TORVODREN-165499 format. One line per field, with one value per residue (C-alpha): residue number from 1; x, y, z; residue in one letter. Coordinates in steps of 0.001 Angstrom, whole numbers. Each point is the difference from the previous one (the first is absolute). Example, Ala and Ser with C-alpha at 12.3 -4.5 7.8 and 13.67 -1.06 7.14 Angstrom:
# TORVODREN-165499
resi	(1;2)
X	(12300;1370)
Y	(-4500;3440)
Z	(7800;-660)
resn	(A;S)
//
This chain:
# TORVODREN-165499
resi	(1;2;3;4;5;6;7;8;9;10;11;12;13;14;15;16;17;18;19;20;21;22;23;24;25;26;27;28;29;30;31;32;33;34;35;36;37;38;39;40;41;42;43;44;45;46;47;48;49;50;51;52;53;54;55;56;57;58;59;60;61;62;63;64;65;66;67;68;69;70;71;72;73;74;75;76;77;78;79;80;81;82;83;84;85;86;87;88;89;90;91;92;93;94;95;96;97;98;99;100;101;102;103;104;105;106;107;108;109;110;111;112;113;114;115;116;117;118;119;120;121;122;123;124;125;126;127;128;129;130;131;132;133;134;135;136;137;138;139;140;141;142;143;144;145;146;147;148;149;150;151;152;153;154;155;156;157;158;159;160;161;162;163;164;165;166;167;168;169;170;171;172;173;174;175;176;177;178;179;180;181;182;183;184;185;186;187;188;189;190;191;192;193;194;195;196;197;198;199;200;201;202;203;204;205;206;207;208;209;210;211;212;213;214;215;216;217;218;219;220;221;222;223;224;225;226;227;228;229;230;231;232;233;234;235;236;237;238;239;240;241;242;243;244;245;246;247;248;249;250;251;252;253;254;255;256;257;258;259;260;261;262;263;264;265;266;267;268;269;270;271;272;273;274;275;276;277;278;279;280;281;282;283;284;285;286;287;288;289;290;291;292;293;294;295;296;297;298;299;300;301;302;303;304;305;306;307;308;309;310;311;312;313;314;315;316;317;318;319;320;321;322;323;324;325;326;327;328;329;330;331;332;333;334;335;336;337;338;339;340;341;342;343;344;345;346;347;348;349;350;351;352;353;354;355;356;357;358;359;360;361;362;363;364;365;366;367;368;369;370;371;372;373;374;375;376;377;378;379;380;381;382;383;384;385;386;387;388;389;390;391;392;393;394;395;396;397;398;399;400;401;402;403;404;405;406;407;408;409;410;411;412)
X	(146346;-2452;-2481;-1157;-3428;-2701;-2355;-3410;-3062;-3382;-1191;2738;-855;-3668;861;1886;-2783;-3147;-2484;1522;407;-3594;-1880;-3159;-3303;-2686;-1793;-3587;-1700;-313;2223;1553;2373;3519;2940;2751;2474;-2161;-3494;-3409;-538;-2984;-1041;-2801;342;-2368;1733;3396;-1156;-1444;3316;2039;1746;-1515;-1002;-2693;-1963;267;1451;1383;269;2348;620;267;-2928;-50;2216;-2783;-1011;-3667;-177;1580;-2406;-3120;955;1171;-3440;-1765;1981;-436;-3775;318;1402;-3062;1535;-2164;1279;-553;1443;78;343;770;432;-2927;2180;-1293;-3435;969;1461;-3178;-2074;2359;-672;-3754;-846;-218;2201;-1686;489;-205;-394;-1478;-3708;11;-2649;2067;609;2074;-491;3497;-1436;-2213;1714;-3124;1098;3368;-1368;1353;-1448;-1728;2946;2596;-2090;-151;3763;584;-2456;1656;3429;-1337;-1757;3156;2067;-2431;73;3801;100;-2436;2207;3250;1503;-431;-2988;540;-1240;-3055;-827;285;-2324;-2429;-53;-734;-2892;-1422;158;-1821;-2699;-336;-440;-2991;-2665;630;1028;3599;1553;1141;2147;-2940;-1007;3573;319;-3292;1129;3334;-1579;-2635;1158;-2629;190;316;2979;1722;-570;1609;3348;-445;-621;-2851;-1640;1664;3497;-381;-1355;2920;2605;-1169;-1048;2838;-677;-3743;443;2428;-2340;-2923;1567;-773;-3641;-1102;3005;1726;713;-3598;-1613;2528;-36;-3029;-2539;-567;1951;-1829;-1970;1548;3651;1988;2593;373;462;3147;1107;-558;1484;-633;458;1133;1076;-2476;2225;3423;1428;-1883;1430;-3108;1281;1425;-3260;-1728;2517;-480;-3801;14;2512;-1920;-3202;1634;2192;-3043;-1336;3381;588;-3362;1412;3722;-197;192;3457;-73;2443;-524;1634;687;1036;1779;736;2228;-3046;-1773;2803;713;-3166;1126;-3371;88;3603;-945;-3069;2050;2716;-2649;-1051;3636;626;-3166;335;578;-2908;-2369;1103;947;2970;380;1588;1126;941;2413;2404;3102;1216;538;-3780;-444;2855;-1499;-3638;394;3471;3209;-451;-3752;-2426;-1644;3379;935;-3334;371;3514;-1270;-2232;3149;1347;-3350;-22;2128;-643;1331;-231;2299;-92;2651;845;1893;3613;-804;-2367;2401;1864;-3250;-1519;3024;-129;-3735;74;3483;1093;3504;2204;-753;-3750;157;1846;-2526;-3031;1492;58;-3188;-1980;-3780;-1909;2914;197;2166;-2111;1137;-1893;1141;3762;-36;403;-1275;113;-3439;-1480;-3755;-2001;-3503;-2349;-2329;-3064;1603;1170;-3444;-91;3636;327;396;1391;-3279;-511;3633;4;-3543;-1607;-3682)
Y	(92426;-1196;2600;-126;-1440;2664;-259;1632;-290;-1034;3573;1321;-2541;954;3641;-1013;-2327;1449;-1675;-3434;340;812;-2700;-1396;1494;-2121;-2023;1100;2623;1233;-1415;3033;-1664;-1365;847;402;-1624;-3094;-1097;1611;3345;229;3088;860;3021;-1427;-3376;1669;2267;-2954;-1889;3034;392;3510;2586;1541;-1250;3150;32;2439;-887;2146;-182;1871;-126;-3234;-2028;-2168;1540;335;-3657;-1026;2013;-1204;-3679;293;1319;-2653;-2738;1540;-124;-3756;-229;1749;3452;3062;2216;3779;2195;3799;278;3569;-995;-2398;-2993;-2638;-583;-3298;-1257;964;-1993;-2962;84;13;3659;3326;3014;2839;3025;3256;3176;3454;-24;-3792;-2409;-1646;1534;-927;1480;29;803;-3094;-2385;-1563;-3439;181;-1583;2731;1480;3350;1840;-1822;506;3718;211;-1978;2177;3177;-1277;-825;3335;1841;-2025;881;3659;9;-1625;2579;2827;-1737;802;-860;1513;2975;-563;2190;-1924;-3362;1263;1302;-3443;-1632;2368;-228;-3801;-36;2257;-2238;-3068;1195;-1304;-3635;-1020;-525;3454;948;2772;2263;332;761;2677;1626;134;1536;2656;924;-927;270;2260;-3114;-1215;3346;34;-3424;1502;3403;1771;1564;-1199;2563;-701;-3778;236;2202;-2240;-3070;1646;-1331;-3514;315;1228;-2804;-2666;1694;-996;-3632;818;2831;795;-1717;-3132;-662;-3322;-2306;576;2247;-2522;-3486;-2881;-1300;-3193;-3196;1059;-3023;1879;-2972;-2559;-2028;2445;3774;2080;3752;1562;3603;742;2852;2211;-1498;3261;2195;1596;-1423;-3583;95;721;-2569;-2660;890;-126;-3251;-1673;1112;-1535;-3376;-116;383;-3245;-1745;812;-1492;-3471;-241;-3799;389;1095;2864;1157;3734;1329;3671;140;3041;959;2901;1759;290;293;3640;797;230;-1115;-3147;-721;147;-2179;-2649;184;-919;-2999;-1150;458;-1852;-2829;-2723;1026;224;-3202;1965;-313;3388;-38;3207;18;2665;397;1261;836;3565;257;-320;2398;2653;5;3099;1357;-777;-254;677;-1779;-1773;-1254;-1292;-1792;-1532;-1184;-1396;-2398;-1731;-302;-1493;-2537;-3054;-1494;2079;-1267;1867;-372;1530;3633;2544;674;3453;-1548;-2612;2088;1278;-3469;-1543;2613;-454;-3793;-587;-1904;-1392;914;-3387;386;3498;-1353;-2810;2343;2151;-2939;-1921;-1238;291;-2143;-424;1905;245;-915;1337;-1926;1209;-309;-2651;555;-2121;268;-1064;-557;528;-2626;324;-2941;-1131;2218;2991;1978;1478;2072;1127;1496;3790;373;-398;3710;489;-2822;638;-3148;406)
Z	(95620;2612;1257;3616;621;161;2949;280;2188;-1330;642;-2276;-2699;336;-675;-3166;-1204;1639;-2332;497;3758;937;1860;-1622;1084;1671;-2663;675;-2157;-3560;-2715;-1718;-2435;-165;2197;-2584;2369;238;953;216;1725;2342;1958;2392;2315;2614;171;184;2807;1893;-209;1089;-3349;-266;2575;-2231;-3034;-2179;-3526;-2571;-3706;-2113;-3727;-3244;-2402;-1955;2338;1410;3327;-1010;-1053;3283;2154;-1800;25;3606;989;-2070;1707;3453;-551;-576;3533;1415;266;-531;-2844;17;-2760;-242;-3773;-1179;-3663;-410;-936;2418;-1532;-1669;3281;1855;-2477;239;3755;-594;569;-1840;706;1875;-2252;1937;-2011;580;-751;-171;1199;2754;3399;3012;3441;1513;3450;83;2388;1514;-1195;1726;3195;2281;3153;-412;1544;-2096;-3141;730;394;-3183;-1923;1258;-1069;-3467;-368;1067;-2510;-2796;1008;66;-3443;-1365;1284;-937;3402;3694;1740;2280;3574;-568;-3199;1734;2730;-2620;-1662;3342;727;-3534;50;3327;-1450;-3082;2233;2012;-2386;932;-3526;-1042;-531;-3489;-1462;-998;3652;1023;-2687;1003;3637;-983;-2202;2577;3521;2696;3027;2161;-2056;391;3764;324;-1034;1603;-3283;-1933;-3203;-2293;1338;-154;-3537;-1079;1658;-1936;-3247;-2165;1261;-561;-3574;-890;1367;-1722;-3333;890;712;-2292;-2209;-2897;2076;1011;-783;1713;3766;519;1254;1408;-1510;-3070;696;-1293;0;1150;2030;2317;-2757;-667;-2712;-194;-2815;239;-3440;579;-3574;-439;2161;-731;-1349;2459;3170;1676;-377;3509;1777;-2231;1097;3666;-209;-1974;2304;3090;-1369;-574;3104;2238;-1502;82;3661;934;-669;665;-215;-3782;-1111;-2501;-2669;-629;-3179;-682;-3647;-1420;3603;-1052;-1495;3356;2553;-868;1929;3625;1324;-2136;971;3679;-593;-1796;2638;2556;-2102;-285;3746;1036;-2532;2584;2213;-2969;-1727;-3129;-2302;-1694;-3451;-1750;-3680;-1282;-2902;1814;3478;-1227;-547;3743;752;-2295;1141;2147;-616;1832;3741;-62;2304;-2964;-1210;3446;286;-3474;730;3290;-1931;-1232;3542;1069;-2870;654;-3420;-2899;-3575;-2353;-3761;-2266;675;-2135;935;1379;2546;1366;2630;1550;-171;1692;2766;591;30;1386;-3111;-229;-2963;-1556;429;-1476;-3031;-425;126;-2765;-2404;748;-2983;-342;2470;2425;3288;3066;3020;3383;2673;3390;-102;-2750;-3753;-2893;-3774;-1209;-3439;94;-1880;-1422;440;-2811;-49;1711;-3016;-769;3179;118;-3490;212;-3543;-1893;-668;-972;-2579;-1207;1357;863)
resn	(M;R;L;P;T;H;E;A;T;T;A;Q;L;G;A;V;Y;P;L;A;A;S;R;P;L;P;S;G;G;V;L;V;G;R;D;L;L;G;G;A;F;V;H;D;P;F;E;L;Y;A;T;G;A;L;T;N;P;N;M;I;V;L;G;Q;I;G;R;G;K;S;A;L;V;K;T;Y;L;Y;R;Q;A;A;F;G;R;R;V;V;V;L;D;P;K;G;E;Y;G;P;L;A;R;A;L;G;T;E;P;I;A;L;R;P;G;G;A;L;R;L;N;P;L;D;I;A;S;A;G;L;S;R;E;D;A;G;Q;R;R;L;A;L;C;A;A;I;A;S;S;A;L;G;R;P;L;A;P;V;E;H;T;A;V;E;I;A;L;D;A;A;S;T;S;G;A;E;P;A;L;P;G;V;V;D;A;L;L;A;P;S;A;R;A;A;R;L;V;G;S;D;E;A;T;L;R;A;D;S;R;D;L;A;L;E;L;R;R;L;V;H;G;E;L;R;G;M;F;D;G;P;T;S;P;G;L;A;L;G;G;P;A;V;V;L;D;L;A;A;L;Y;H;S;P;A;L;G;V;L;V;T;C;A;A;A;S;V;L;A;I;V;E;A;D;V;S;V;R;T;V;L;V;V;D;E;A;W;A;V;L;A;N;L;G;V;A;R;F;L;Q;S;S;W;K;L;A;R;A;R;G;I;A;N;L;A;V;V;H;R;V;S;D;L;A;A;V;G;G;A;G;S;A;A;T;R;L;A;E;G;L;I;A;D;S;E;T;V;V;C;Y;A;Q;P;A;A;E;L;P;G;L;A;A;A;L;G;L;S;D;E;E;Q;R;V;V;G;G;L;R;R;G;V;A;L;W;R;V;G;C;R;S;Y;L;V;E;H;R;L;A;P;G;E;S;H;F;V;D;T;D;A;R;L;V;G;V;S)
//
C-alpha cells in the first residue's frame, strides 16, 4: 500500500526538531563549549545585542546542585575578562575568591565590624552634574531604605529620606549613611517646615525607617557602610568580587546586597565604554526582599543604557516563584527578571519542575523532555527565540577556580 506524501513547512519541521532548526549565532564572543548538534558554541550578550540577535543582554542560569552551572558561570566570567569586559560579582556564599585571584585581584569581604567599608552614597566619580548626582543619590538612598524595611517606602518616608539626605549633604563632603540616620532621628525645625509639619510629627512618621537604617550605622550591621569608602579598594578595576558570606543566612542579606551593588554601580556607570557583566549568585536568597527585587529590576531594565549584562544564578524557576508567595509583588518582580533576560541557560531539572519551567520559558514538549534528561555539564541554551544543546568545556588551567566540591570531599 502506498501512503500519500506528507507535506510540512519548515516552521512545522522546526517545531518538531527545535534544536536542529535553530540558526547559528554570530561567531564573535566567548567560546562556551560544543554544540551537541555540531560545531563550537560561542556566546557574547553584547555582540548579540549589537547584531540584533537579542533585544537585551541579560542572562539567567538555572540548574540543580552539581550539574555544572557554577563551573559555567565562573569560566564564562574568566573568558569575558579576556575580551576586556569588566566583571562584578555579588557573592553571597563566598565561592568566587579563587576566580578573583585568577583575575588578579582579591575579593572584598564585607562583614559586620570588619575593616573594610563602602559608602553606597558616594557617587562623586560618576561624572554627573550636581543635580543629576543628587537625583541618583536620592534614588540609591531610597532603595537602601526600602531594602532595610523590606517594603516600599510610604510617601512620608520617602520625603523624610529626601530631607535627611539634603541635611547630610550640607557639609561639602560626600554624604554617608550616618549623617542620614542622624537627620532622621533628630529632624530640624527647618526640615519640618519644608513639609508643613513639626519636628515631633516628622520624627514619629519616619521612626521605623530611622531605626532600621540605624542598624547599619550603630547596630549589629555596623562596620560595612557607616563611613567613607576604605582607601585602596579597587571598585573600578576590571574585576570586583564582593564576598557577602558573613550574612548569607541573615535576613539582612538583602540590604547588604543593595548597598554593595549601589557602591559598585556608581563606579561602573562612570565609564559606560567598558562593558560589564554583573553577577547576582544565589539570587533566590535576596529576591524575597521587596526593596532588593525592585533595585535589581531597575538594573535589568536599564542594562542597555548602562552597558551591563546582568546575570542571575538560581537553582529552579520555582525558587523565583516562591520568593514572596503566590501573586506577591516580590514574586512578580522575580518572575519579571526571566522575561527581561533573553539568554536563559537551563541545566537538568527534576521532573516536578518541568511544567513550571516550560511555562516560564515557553519550552516546547521536545525541549521539556530534553531538559529532564540532561547529563552533567550539558545545558539547554535559549538565546532569543533560538535553542541550542551545549556541552560546557573547561580549558586547561581553569579547574582550580571552578571547584566547589573541595569541602564536601575533604580536599584542602
